[in-house]
BADREN-354908 format. One record per residue (C-alpha): x, y, z; residue number from 1. Coordinates in steps of 0.5 Angstrom, whole numbers, plus 2048, in hexadecimal, padded with zeros to 3 digits. Layout:
N
+-----+-----+-----+-----+
!  px !  py !  pz !   n !
+-----+-----+-----+-----+
!   X !   Y !   Z ! NUM !
...
+-----+-----+-----+-----+
END
This chain:
225
+-----+-----+-----+-----+
!  px !  py !  pz !   n !
+-----+-----+-----+-----+
! 7EB ! 7EB ! 81E !   1 !
! 7F0 ! 7EE ! 819 !   2 !
! 7F6 ! 7EA ! 818 !   3 !
! 7FD ! 7EE ! 818 !   4 !
! 804 ! 7EC ! 817 !   5 !
! 809 ! 7F0 ! 81A !   6 !
! 810 ! 7EE ! 818 !   7 !
! 815 ! 7F2 ! 81C !   8 !
! 81C ! 7F0 ! 81F !   9 !
! 81C ! 7F5 ! 825 !  10 !
! 819 ! 7F0 ! 82A !  11 !
! 817 ! 7F6 ! 82F !  12 !
! 814 ! 7FA ! 829 !  13 !
! 811 ! 7F4 ! 826 !  14 !
! 80E ! 7F2 ! 82D !  15 !
! 80B ! 7F9 ! 82E !  16 !
! 808 ! 7FA ! 828 !  17 !
! 805 ! 7F3 ! 828 !  18 !
! 802 ! 7F5 ! 82F !  19 !
! 7FF ! 7FC ! 82D !  20 !
! 7FC ! 7F9 ! 826 !  21 !
! 7F9 ! 7F3 ! 82A !  22 !
! 7F6 ! 7F9 ! 82F !  23 !
! 7F3 ! 7FC ! 828 !  24 !
! 7EF ! 7F5 ! 827 !  25 !
! 7F4 ! 7F2 ! 822 !  26 !
! 7F7 ! 7EB ! 822 !  27 !
! 7FE ! 7EB ! 821 !  28 !
! 803 ! 7E6 ! 81F !  29 !
! 80B ! 7E8 ! 81F !  30 !
! 811 ! 7E6 ! 81C !  31 !
! 818 ! 7E8 ! 81E !  32 !
! 81B ! 7E8 ! 817 !  33 !
! 819 ! 7E8 ! 80F !  34 !
! 81A ! 7E0 ! 80E !  35 !
! 815 ! 7DF ! 815 !  36 !
! 811 ! 7E4 ! 812 !  37 !
! 810 ! 7E1 ! 80B !  38 !
! 80F ! 7DA ! 80F !  39 !
! 809 ! 7DE ! 813 !  40 !
! 806 ! 7E1 ! 80D !  41 !
! 806 ! 7DA ! 809 !  42 !
! 803 ! 7D6 ! 80F !  43 !
! 7FD ! 7DB ! 80F !  44 !
! 7FC ! 7E1 ! 80B !  45 !
! 7FB ! 7E7 ! 810 !  46 !
! 7F6 ! 7ED ! 80E !  47 !
! 7FC ! 7F2 ! 80E !  48 !
! 803 ! 7F1 ! 80F !  49 !
! 808 ! 7F6 ! 813 !  50 !
! 80F ! 7F5 ! 811 !  51 !
! 816 ! 7F9 ! 814 !  52 !
! 81A ! 7FA ! 80E !  53 !
! 821 ! 7F8 ! 812 !  54 !
! 820 ! 7F1 ! 813 !  55 !
! 825 ! 7EB ! 814 !  56 !
! 825 ! 7E5 ! 80F !  57 !
! 820 ! 7E8 ! 80A !  58 !
! 81F ! 7F0 ! 80A !  59 !
! 819 ! 7F3 ! 80A !  60 !
! 819 ! 7F6 ! 803 !  61 !
! 81B ! 7EF ! 800 !  62 !
! 815 ! 7EC ! 805 !  63 !
! 810 ! 7F1 ! 802 !  64 !
! 812 ! 7EE ! 7FB !  65 !
! 811 ! 7E7 ! 7FD !  66 !
! 80A ! 7E9 ! 800 !  67 !
! 808 ! 7EC ! 7F9 !  68 !
! 80A ! 7E6 ! 7F5 !  69 !
! 804 ! 7E3 ! 7F9 !  70 !
! 7FF ! 7E8 ! 7FC !  71 !
! 7FC ! 7EF ! 7FB !  72 !
! 7FB ! 7F0 ! 803 !  73 !
! 7FD ! 7F6 ! 806 !  74 !
! 804 ! 7F7 ! 808 !  75 !
! 806 ! 7FD ! 80C !  76 !
! 80E ! 7FE ! 80D !  77 !
! 811 ! 801 ! 813 !  78 !
! 818 ! 803 ! 814 !  79 !
! 81D ! 808 ! 818 !  80 !
! 820 ! 80A ! 811 !  81 !
! 81D ! 810 ! 80E !  82 !
! 822 ! 810 ! 808 !  83 !
! 81E ! 811 ! 802 !  84 !
! 821 ! 80B ! 7FE !  85 !
! 81E ! 807 ! 804 !  86 !
! 817 ! 809 ! 803 !  87 !
! 817 ! 809 ! 7FC !  88 !
! 81A ! 801 ! 7FC !  89 !
! 815 ! 7FF ! 801 !  90 !
! 80F ! 802 ! 7FD !  91 !
! 812 ! 800 ! 7F6 !  92 !
! 812 ! 7F9 ! 7F9 !  93 !
! 80B ! 7F9 ! 7FA !  94 !
! 809 ! 7FC ! 801 !  95 !
! 803 ! 800 ! 801 !  96 !
! 806 ! 805 ! 807 !  97 !
! 80C ! 807 ! 80A !  98 !
! 80D ! 809 ! 812 !  99 !
! 813 ! 80C ! 815 ! 100 !
! 815 ! 80A ! 81C ! 101 !
! 814 ! 80D ! 821 ! 102 !
! 80C ! 80C ! 820 ! 103 !
! 806 ! 80D ! 824 ! 104 !
! 802 ! 807 ! 825 ! 105 !
! 7FB ! 80B ! 823 ! 106 !
! 7FF ! 80D ! 81D ! 107 !
! 801 ! 806 ! 81B ! 108 !
! 7FA ! 804 ! 81C ! 109 !
! 7F7 ! 809 ! 818 ! 110 !
! 7FC ! 807 ! 812 ! 111 !
! 7FA ! 800 ! 813 ! 112 !
! 7F2 ! 801 ! 813 ! 113 !
! 7F3 ! 805 ! 80D ! 114 !
! 7F7 ! 800 ! 809 ! 115 !
! 7F1 ! 7FB ! 80B ! 116 !
! 7EC ! 7FF ! 809 ! 117 !
! 7EF ! 800 ! 802 ! 118 !
! 7F0 ! 7F8 ! 802 ! 119 !
! 7E8 ! 7F7 ! 804 ! 120 !
! 7E6 ! 7FC ! 7FF ! 121 !
! 7E9 ! 7F8 ! 7F9 ! 122 !
! 7E7 ! 7F1 ! 7FC ! 123 !
! 7E0 ! 7F4 ! 7FD ! 124 !
! 7DF ! 7F7 ! 7F6 ! 125 !
! 7D9 ! 7F5 ! 7F2 ! 126 !
! 7D8 ! 7F1 ! 7EC ! 127 !
! 7DB ! 7F4 ! 7E5 ! 128 !
! 7D5 ! 7F8 ! 7E2 ! 129 !
! 7D6 ! 7FB ! 7DB ! 130 !
! 7D3 ! 802 ! 7DD ! 131 !
! 7D9 ! 803 ! 7E2 ! 132 !
! 7DE ! 803 ! 7DD ! 133 !
! 7E3 ! 809 ! 7DC ! 134 !
! 7E7 ! 809 ! 7D6 ! 135 !
! 7ED ! 80D ! 7D4 ! 136 !
! 7F0 ! 80A ! 7CE ! 137 !
! 7F2 ! 803 ! 7CF ! 138 !
! 7F2 ! 804 ! 7D6 ! 139 !
! 7EB ! 801 ! 7DA ! 140 !
! 7E9 ! 803 ! 7E1 ! 141 !
! 7E3 ! 7FF ! 7E4 ! 142 !
! 7E1 ! 803 ! 7EA ! 143 !
! 7DD ! 7FD ! 7ED ! 144 !
! 7E1 ! 7F7 ! 7EC ! 145 !
! 7E7 ! 7FC ! 7ED ! 146 !
! 7EB ! 7F8 ! 7E7 ! 147 !
! 7F0 ! 7FC ! 7E3 ! 148 !
! 7F1 ! 7F9 ! 7DC ! 149 !
! 7F6 ! 7FC ! 7D7 ! 150 !
! 7F5 ! 7FA ! 7CF ! 151 !
! 7F0 ! 7F4 ! 7D2 ! 152 !
! 7F5 ! 7F1 ! 7D7 ! 153 !
! 7F3 ! 7F1 ! 7DE ! 154 !
! 7F9 ! 7F5 ! 7E2 ! 155 !
! 7FB ! 7F2 ! 7E9 ! 156 !
! 7FB ! 7F8 ! 7ED ! 157 !
! 7FB ! 7F9 ! 7F5 ! 158 !
! 7F5 ! 7FB ! 7F9 ! 159 !
! 7F9 ! 802 ! 7FA ! 160 !
! 7FA ! 802 ! 7F2 ! 161 !
! 7F3 ! 801 ! 7F1 ! 162 !
! 7F1 ! 806 ! 7F5 ! 163 !
! 7F5 ! 80B ! 7F2 ! 164 !
! 7F3 ! 809 ! 7EB ! 165 !
! 7EC ! 80B ! 7ED ! 166 !
! 7EE ! 812 ! 7F0 ! 167 !
! 7F1 ! 813 ! 7EA ! 168 !
! 7EB ! 810 ! 7E5 ! 169 !
! 7E6 ! 814 ! 7E9 ! 170 !
! 7E9 ! 81B ! 7E7 ! 171 !
! 7ED ! 81A ! 7E0 ! 172 !
! 7F1 ! 820 ! 7DF ! 173 !
! 7F0 ! 823 ! 7E6 ! 174 !
! 7F6 ! 824 ! 7EA ! 175 !
! 7F6 ! 820 ! 7F0 ! 176 !
! 7FB ! 823 ! 7F5 ! 177 !
! 800 ! 81E ! 7F9 ! 178 !
! 7FC ! 820 ! 800 ! 179 !
! 7F5 ! 81F ! 7FC ! 180 !
! 7F8 ! 818 ! 7FA ! 181 !
! 7FA ! 816 ! 801 ! 182 !
! 7F4 ! 818 ! 804 ! 183 !
! 7EF ! 814 ! 7FF ! 184 !
! 7F4 ! 80E ! 7FE ! 185 !
! 7F7 ! 80D ! 804 ! 186 !
! 7F2 ! 811 ! 809 ! 187 !
! 7F7 ! 815 ! 80C ! 188 !
! 7F3 ! 81B ! 810 ! 189 !
! 7FA ! 81D ! 812 ! 190 !
! 801 ! 81F ! 80E ! 191 !
! 804 ! 819 ! 80B ! 192 !
! 80A ! 817 ! 807 ! 193 !
! 809 ! 819 ! 800 ! 194 !
! 80E ! 815 ! 7FE ! 195 !
! 809 ! 80F ! 7FF ! 196 !
! 805 ! 813 ! 7F9 ! 197 !
! 80B ! 814 ! 7F4 ! 198 !
! 80D ! 80D ! 7F5 ! 199 !
! 806 ! 80A ! 7F4 ! 200 !
! 805 ! 80E ! 7EE ! 201 !
! 80C ! 80C ! 7EB ! 202 !
! 80A ! 804 ! 7EC ! 203 !
! 803 ! 806 ! 7E9 ! 204 !
! 806 ! 809 ! 7E3 ! 205 !
! 80A ! 803 ! 7E2 ! 206 !
! 804 ! 7FF ! 7E1 ! 207 !
! 7FF ! 803 ! 7DE ! 208 !
! 804 ! 807 ! 7D9 ! 209 !
! 809 ! 80D ! 7DB ! 210 !
! 805 ! 812 ! 7D7 ! 211 !
! 7FE ! 810 ! 7DA ! 212 !
! 7FF ! 814 ! 7E1 ! 213 !
! 802 ! 81B ! 7E0 ! 214 !
! 806 ! 81F ! 7E5 ! 215 !
! 804 ! 826 ! 7E6 ! 216 !
! 80A ! 82A ! 7E9 ! 217 !
! 809 ! 82D ! 7F0 ! 218 !
! 802 ! 82A ! 7F0 ! 219 !
! 801 ! 823 ! 7EF ! 220 !
! 7FF ! 81E ! 7EA ! 221 !
! 7F9 ! 81D ! 7E5 ! 222 !
! 7F7 ! 817 ! 7E1 ! 223 !
! 7F7 ! 819 ! 7D9 ! 224 !
! 7F0 ! 818 ! 7D6 ! 225 !
+-----+-----+-----+-----+
END
């Protein structure tokens, strides 16, 4: 049974979300503040974490940073605040996705499933094989093991970042729209917040080199061969 860690300070929303997720077959552990959420995470790492941004004692953004120091588990942030700064802070801290309140439970479940699929794809990657290597100068992408190396150094990427690299590497020089990336990386069959794409591209550039991914204004992004 999939183990979900839900950290939400609103008791009514926390209970309602827990009951709803349990109806979908998830095992849900809850915490009412950031410190309790961190303790729950360290006591037994969940399969996926759903964190509110505005938490007492230790806010959601700081909690994501603490989790990312120890784990690459999928993290989904939720918040009633829609200010772009809040979205960017959460994603830059290491969250894989962002959902604003109020949200429909089926949408939350779809986002959780998508995040779990990305993590599973990474965990089930085949052993490294020479013929799967794609080279772009000193950047190497192994499509079987989903490993990315820069100048021979293995990069620490989240499952979402790895999936994004694979999409770019499969079509070097081809412009991928934000909508296409949402569909292929996040499995969104509906319109999503394209800021998720923009922030992940910025994070990826910081790791593989700022000139590796070019912006094509009005269209999207492409990997520079």
